[in-house]
C-alpha positions as CSV (number, residue, x, y, z in Angstrom):
1,M,6.6,-48.2,8.4
2,N,9.5,-46.2,6.9
3,G,9.3,-42.4,7.0
4,R,7.4,-40.0,9.2
5,V,3.6,-40.2,9.4
6,A,1.8,-36.9,10.1
7,I,-1.8,-37.3,11.4
8,L,-3.7,-34.1,10.9
9,G,-6.8,-33.8,13.1
10,C,-6.3,-36.6,15.7
11,G,-9.9,-37.5,16.5
12,K,-11.2,-41.0,17.1
13,I,-10.0,-42.5,13.8
14,G,-6.8,-40.5,13.8
15,E,-5.9,-41.4,17.4
16,S,-6.7,-45.1,16.7
17,L,-4.3,-45.0,13.7
18,L,-1.7,-43.3,15.9
19,A,-2.1,-46.0,18.6
20,G,-1.9,-48.8,15.9
21,L,1.3,-47.4,14.4
22,L,2.9,-47.0,17.9
23,S,2.0,-50.6,18.8
24,S,3.7,-51.8,15.6
25,G,6.9,-50.1,16.6
26,S,6.6,-47.0,14.6
27,T,8.1,-44.0,16.4
28,D,8.5,-41.3,13.7
29,L,5.0,-39.8,14.2
30,I,3.5,-36.4,14.6
31,A,-0.1,-35.4,15.3
32,T,-2.1,-32.2,15.3
33,G,-5.0,-30.9,17.2
34,R,-7.1,-27.7,17.1
35,R,-6.8,-26.9,20.8
36,A,-3.7,-26.6,23.0
37,E,-5.3,-29.0,25.6
38,R,-5.8,-31.7,22.9
39,V,-2.2,-31.3,21.8
40,A,-1.0,-31.7,25.4
41,E,-3.2,-34.7,25.8
42,L,-1.8,-36.5,22.8
43,K,1.8,-35.8,23.9
44,E,1.1,-37.1,27.4
45,R,-1.0,-40.2,26.4
46,H,1.1,-41.4,23.5
47,G,4.5,-39.8,24.0
48,V,4.5,-38.5,20.5
49,E,5.3,-35.1,19.0
50,A,2.1,-33.0,18.6
51,T,1.4,-29.4,17.4
52,L,-1.3,-27.0,16.6
53,S,0.3,-26.3,13.2
54,N,-0.7,-28.5,10.3
55,A,1.9,-27.0,8.1
56,E,4.6,-27.7,10.7
57,A,3.5,-31.4,10.9
58,V,3.5,-31.8,7.1
59,A,7.1,-30.7,6.8
60,G,9.3,-33.8,6.3
61,A,6.5,-36.4,6.5
62,G,6.3,-39.2,4.0
63,V,2.6,-39.8,4.6
64,V,0.2,-37.0,5.5
65,V,-3.1,-38.3,6.9
66,L,-6.1,-36.0,6.7
67,A,-8.3,-37.1,9.6
68,V,-10.6,-34.1,10.2
69,K,-14.4,-34.1,9.8
70,P,-15.6,-33.2,6.3
71,Q,-16.9,-29.8,7.4
72,D,-13.4,-28.9,8.5
73,F,-11.7,-30.0,5.3
74,D,-11.6,-26.6,3.5
75,E,-9.8,-25.0,6.5
76,L,-7.4,-27.9,6.8
77,L,-6.5,-27.9,3.1
78,E,-5.9,-24.2,3.1
79,S,-3.6,-24.6,6.1
80,I,-1.3,-27.0,4.2
81,R,-1.6,-25.6,0.7
82,G,2.0,-25.2,-0.5
83,A,3.4,-27.3,2.3
84,V,2.6,-30.7,0.6
85,T,4.8,-31.9,-2.2
86,K,4.5,-34.5,-4.9
87,E,7.0,-36.7,-3.0
88,Q,4.6,-37.2,-0.2
89,T,1.5,-39.4,0.0
90,V,-1.7,-37.7,1.2
91,L,-4.2,-40.1,2.8
92,S,-7.7,-38.9,3.4
93,V,-10.0,-40.8,5.8
94,A,-12.9,-38.4,5.6
95,A,-16.2,-39.6,4.2
96,A,-17.6,-38.3,0.9
97,I,-14.5,-36.1,0.0
98,P,-13.5,-37.0,-3.6
99,T,-9.8,-37.2,-4.4
100,A,-10.2,-34.6,-7.1
101,F,-11.4,-32.1,-4.6
102,I,-8.2,-32.5,-2.5
103,E,-6.0,-32.6,-5.6
104,R,-7.3,-29.2,-6.9
105,R,-6.5,-27.6,-3.6
106,L,-3.1,-29.1,-2.9
107,G,-1.6,-28.5,-6.3
108,P,-0.6,-30.5,-9.3
109,E,0.7,-34.1,-9.1
110,V,0.3,-34.5,-5.3
111,P,-0.5,-38.2,-4.8
112,V,-3.9,-38.5,-3.0
113,V,-5.4,-41.7,-1.7
114,R,-8.9,-41.8,-0.3
115,A,-10.0,-44.3,2.4
116,M,-13.2,-45.1,4.3
117,P,-12.5,-46.8,7.6
118,N,-15.4,-47.7,9.9
119,A,-16.1,-47.4,13.7
120,P,-14.6,-50.7,14.7
121,A,-11.2,-49.3,13.6
122,T,-11.1,-47.7,17.0
123,V,-10.5,-51.2,18.5
124,H,-8.4,-52.3,15.5
125,E,-11.2,-54.5,14.2
126,G,-12.4,-52.3,11.4
127,I,-12.3,-52.6,7.6
128,T,-11.3,-49.9,5.2
129,G,-12.2,-49.3,1.5
130,L,-9.3,-47.7,-0.4
131,C,-9.0,-46.0,-3.8
132,A,-6.3,-44.0,-5.6
133,G,-6.5,-40.5,-6.9
134,S,-5.4,-39.5,-10.4
135,H,-1.8,-38.9,-9.4
136,A,-1.4,-41.8,-6.9
137,S,1.1,-44.5,-8.0
138,E,1.0,-48.1,-7.0
139,Q,3.7,-47.2,-4.5
140,S,1.6,-44.5,-2.9
141,V,-1.4,-46.8,-2.6
142,A,0.7,-49.5,-1.1
143,I,2.1,-47.0,1.5
144,A,-1.4,-45.9,2.4
145,E,-2.5,-49.5,2.7
146,E,0.4,-50.3,5.0
147,V,-0.7,-47.4,7.3
148,L,-4.4,-48.4,7.3
149,L,-3.7,-52.1,8.0
150,H,-3.2,-51.1,11.6
151,L,-6.9,-50.5,11.8
152,G,-7.9,-53.8,10.2
153,P,-8.2,-55.3,6.7
154,V,-8.1,-53.1,3.7
155,V,-10.0,-53.6,0.3
156,R,-9.1,-51.7,-2.8
157,V,-11.9,-50.4,-5.0
158,P,-12.3,-47.9,-7.9
159,E,-13.3,-44.5,-6.6
160,E,-16.8,-44.8,-8.2
161,Y,-17.6,-47.5,-5.6
162,M,-16.5,-45.6,-2.5
163,D,-20.0,-44.4,-1.9
164,A,-21.1,-48.1,-1.8
165,V,-18.3,-48.8,0.6
166,T,-19.5,-45.9,2.8
167,A,-23.1,-47.3,2.7
168,V,-22.2,-50.9,3.4
169,S,-19.3,-50.8,5.9
170,G,-18.9,-47.1,6.8
171,S,-22.6,-46.9,8.0
172,G,-22.7,-50.7,8.7
173,P,-21.9,-50.6,12.5
174,A,-25.1,-48.5,13.0
175,Y,-27.2,-51.1,11.3
176,F,-25.8,-53.9,13.5
177,A,-26.2,-51.6,16.6
178,L,-29.9,-51.1,15.7
179,L,-30.4,-54.8,15.3
180,A,-28.7,-55.5,18.6
181,E,-30.8,-52.9,20.3
182,A,-34.0,-54.5,19.0
183,M,-32.9,-58.0,20.0
184,I,-31.9,-56.8,23.5
185,E,-35.3,-55.2,23.9
186,A,-37.0,-58.4,22.8
187,G,-35.0,-60.4,25.4
188,I,-36.2,-58.0,28.1
189,L,-39.8,-58.3,26.8
190,L,-39.4,-62.1,27.2
191,G,-38.4,-61.7,30.9
192,L,-34.6,-61.6,30.7
193,S,-32.6,-58.9,32.6
194,R,-31.1,-56.2,30.4
195,E,-27.6,-57.3,31.5
196,I,-28.2,-61.0,30.5
197,S,-30.0,-60.1,27.3
198,T,-27.2,-57.7,26.2
199,Q,-24.6,-60.4,26.9
200,L,-26.5,-63.0,24.9
201,V,-27.0,-60.7,21.9
202,V,-23.5,-59.2,21.8
203,Q,-21.7,-62.5,22.1
204,T,-24.1,-64.1,19.5
205,M,-23.3,-61.3,17.1
206,L,-19.6,-61.6,17.7
207,G,-19.6,-65.4,17.4
208,T,-21.6,-65.3,14.2
209,A,-19.2,-62.8,12.7
210,V,-16.2,-65.0,13.6
211,L,-17.9,-68.1,12.0
212,L,-18.6,-66.2,8.8
213,R,-15.1,-64.8,8.6
214,D,-12.8,-67.6,9.9
215,E,-14.8,-70.6,8.8
216,K,-15.6,-68.9,5.4
217,M,-19.2,-69.9,5.8
218,H,-21.7,-68.3,3.4
219,P,-24.5,-66.5,5.3
220,V,-27.1,-68.8,3.7
221,E,-25.1,-71.9,4.9
222,L,-25.0,-70.6,8.4
223,R,-28.7,-69.7,8.5
224,E,-29.7,-73.0,7.1
225,A,-27.5,-74.8,9.7
226,V,-29.4,-73.1,12.5
227,T,-32.9,-73.4,10.9
228,S,-34.6,-76.8,11.6
229,P,-37.8,-77.7,9.8
230,G,-40.8,-76.7,11.9
231,G,-38.6,-75.2,14.6
232,T,-38.2,-71.9,16.4
233,T,-35.8,-70.3,14.0
234,I,-37.9,-70.9,10.9
235,R,-40.9,-69.3,12.6
236,A,-38.8,-66.2,13.4
237,I,-37.4,-66.0,9.9
238,H,-40.9,-66.3,8.5
239,E,-42.0,-63.3,10.6
240,L,-38.9,-61.3,9.5
241,E,-39.6,-62.0,5.8
242,Q,-43.3,-61.2,6.2
243,A,-42.2,-57.8,7.7
244,G,-40.0,-57.1,4.7
245,V,-36.8,-56.9,6.7
246,R,-34.6,-58.0,3.8
247,A,-36.1,-55.4,1.4
248,A,-35.8,-52.7,4.1
249,F,-32.1,-53.3,4.4
250,L,-31.6,-53.2,0.6
251,N,-33.5,-49.9,0.5
252,A,-31.7,-48.4,3.5
253,I,-28.3,-49.2,2.1
254,Q,-29.3,-47.8,-1.3
255,A,-30.4,-44.6,0.4
256,A,-27.2,-44.3,2.3
257,M,-25.2,-44.6,-0.9
258,E,-27.3,-42.0,-2.6
259,R,-26.8,-39.6,0.4
260,S,-23.0,-40.2,0.2
261,R,-23.1,-39.3,-3.5
262,E,-25.0,-36.1,-2.6
263,L,-22.4,-35.1,-0.1
264,A,-19.6,-35.9,-2.5
265,A,-21.3,-33.8,-5.2
266,G,-21.0,-30.8,-2.9
267,H,-17.2,-31.2,-3.0
268,N,-16.9,-31.5,-6.8
């Protein structure tokens, strides 16, 4: 990664990005925190430059990562207004903040790229949806993508689909966690210890994901491979279909997308 990367608001995602960049050999990094203790912690843990001043961090950076929570965005943008130039690439990793909202506050022609990483990014196994703002060139998008690849794969989409990305992958880990919780409780109900039930469920989820990803198996193909006529799996699938689980997931993800749109509308 060429040029300094400034990570403003080094929370979970910001710190994961910082760690990923460091592990790849990047050294020209600076991070910010809201409290002096947090700044000291970042310096000690990662050996990087850190400061309380967002404007100070922005000066001289090639990429400016906005990694604060959505409710803190107005304060952050106000603190760097006038410090960001059109030669820099601004990369926002906050949910439901449109690029136009950032562009209006940072000034004309500032390249803004919006991204939606998910929770597994903290262990560098996430996936990120990425879109370009109205002033972001292909070069700016490519630079942002290079930064985000340290968290996992990146997919590019038009901004109109970022709410769908949020609903599917941004919120997705919670859906899988809920499923895992239910399966673990079922194992306990059937007499397994919590420890063994948890190990069985978590490894099964991980192995299934690896099969789908690395073997390029279609979910239907994998489901049919496990489902024998008249067997245990088909009985379980029948119960799930009778309970409307598939429709429930469709409705839930649709609802998540609509909520993301509502939140984004508040920043238009």
